[in-house]
N, C-alpha and C positions, 0 to 999 in steps of 0.2 A: 298816125296811121288810122285809115278807116277800115273797119272790119264788119263782118256780118256775123252776129252771134249765133251759135248752134245750140246754145241753153241760155237759161238765165245766169246772168252773172252779177252778183250782189247788186249795187244800185245803178249799174250801167244799163241794163234792160233786159229783154227776154228773147226768146227764139225769133230770128228774122229781122231784129233790129240792126240798123247799120249805125254804128257809133264810132266816134274818133277817140282813139286811146294813145297813150305814149307808145313809142316805137319799142323800147325795151319791154314793156308789159305784154305786148302783142308777141313778139318774137320769143320771150322767155317763158310765157305762160300759157296766153290764150291759143296762140297757133300749134306749138308742140303738144298741147293737151286735149286738141280736137274741141276747143270750146268756141272756136271762131274760125271764120275764113277771111282771106284779104278781100276788101270790097272791090271787085272789078267786074267787068261784064260777063266774063266766062263763069266766075264764081257765082254770080247772081243767077244765072240760067241753071247752073249745077244745083244750087241750094232750091229754087223753085221746083226743078224736076225731083229732087229727093226729099222735099219739105214733109210729105206725109212719113216717109221712113225715119226721117230725123225726130219728128215729134212723137212718134210711137217708140223709138229708143229711149228718148228723154223720159217718157212716162213710166217705161219699163224700170229704168235706172231709179226714179223717184219712188216707185212703188217698193222696189227692193230697199232704198234707203228708209223707207218709213217702217219696213218690217224690223229693220235693225234698231230704228230709234225706239220701236216699242219694247225691244228686247233689252234696251241699255238705259232708257230714260229713268232717272232717278236711281240707278244701280250705283252700287259702291264697290270698289276694287281695293284690296288691301296689298301694299308693297312693304316689305319689311328691309329696312337699311339700318346700317350701324350709325349712331349719332353721339354727339357729346351730350352732357348734362343738361345744357341750355336748349337742347333740341335741334342743333344744327347739324346737318348730315355730313358724314365724312365721304362726301361725293354728291351726287344728285339724282333725281328721277327725271328721265326724258320721255319723249312721245313715244319711244320704241319700247321703254319698260311698261307703259299704259296699254298699248297695243299687245304686248305679250300676254300681260294679265287678262285682257279680254280674250285673247285666243284661247287660254287655259278654259274658258268657260263657252268655247266654240262661238264666240263672236268675232267675226271679221271685221277689222276697221284697219284702214290705210294710215300710216305715220302723218302722212299730209293733211289728214281729217282731223287730227287731234289739234286743237287751237291752244297750244302752249306757247305764249310769247317768250318765256325763259325757263330753263329747267326748274324744277322744285328742289329746294335746297334745305327744307325744315320738316321735321315731323308736324304732324296735324292733319286736319280735314281740308282738302283743297277740291273746290269746284272747277271742273275742266268742261269745256264744250267741245262737242264733236260735230264738225262741219260735214254732215253725211251725203249732202247733196244741196245744190243752189237754193232748194225750197225745203230743205229738211236739216234742222239743227236741234240736236240733243244735248243733254247735259249729264255728267256723272261725278261721283264723289271719289276722289282718291285719297285713300286712308293711309298716310305714310307713318310707319311706326317702328319701333326697336324690337318688338315682340308681338307675338298674337295677342297676349294678355293686354298690352298696352294699346294695340288696335281695338280690342273689344271696349276697353275703358273710354277711349277716344270717341268711339261711335256712340256711346252713352253720354257724352257731352263734357268729359274730363279734359282738362288742360294739361297735356302732358309735358310741356315746356316749362312749367313751373314745378320746382320740388316741393312736394308735400312735407310737413314736419313729421308725419308719421311714416314717411319714407325716406328717412336719412340713411345712407349707405351705412352698412354694418361697420365698415373700418373706421368711419368718422366717429360713430357711437362707441366703439372700443377705445379709439384714441382719448375720447372726452372722459371715459371711465377711468382710464389710467391716469391722466393728468389730476382727476379728482383725488384719486387714490394717494397719488404722490403728494399732493397739496396738503391732505389730512395727515400723512406721515410726518410731513415737515412740521406742521403745526403741533402734532403730538410730541415730536422731538423737541421742538423749541420750549414746550410748556416743561417738559422732563428736565431740560437744562436750566430752566428759570427756578424750578423747585429744588435743584441740587444747588444752585447758587444761594438761595435763601438759607437752605440748611447749613451751608459752609459759613455764612454771616453768623 
């Protein structure tokens, strides 16, 4: 299908360009989101008549997106989730979770603007692109952690998916101590038994 672009779209072209795209892409994305018009005589005339207004609206949207980009570029958002010892989440972090976190800081970003190919499923620092406008792309860091303390340590560069030896869970330490004590008691009992045997001989 041939369409007239009403704004810059990726590598397709910019405002006013007539380009040929797949029918599905036009019907499901370009036309319903007002990014393009079907290329026909009536729409060409309409575009030329409204060109100045269309360009003005696009410039306003771009300026608004640039203001958001300045607020978020290089920003880090923290999302706390439950996860196993290896750092795999009991669930996932979606584009909605990211937009909700940004909204808490009064930054409005649409879910469709979050470039997340697949939900985040592990603790750690994740770079996520925000497609705020055809000409404005920003990047944030999503810090996914099990606790605020863990998030702070990740932000300083610690890898929380690897258990540190100085962070062995208390129950494992207790079990190890108990096993050591039992082994010592058994060794002592064996020595006493051997000593008794020697006396008897």
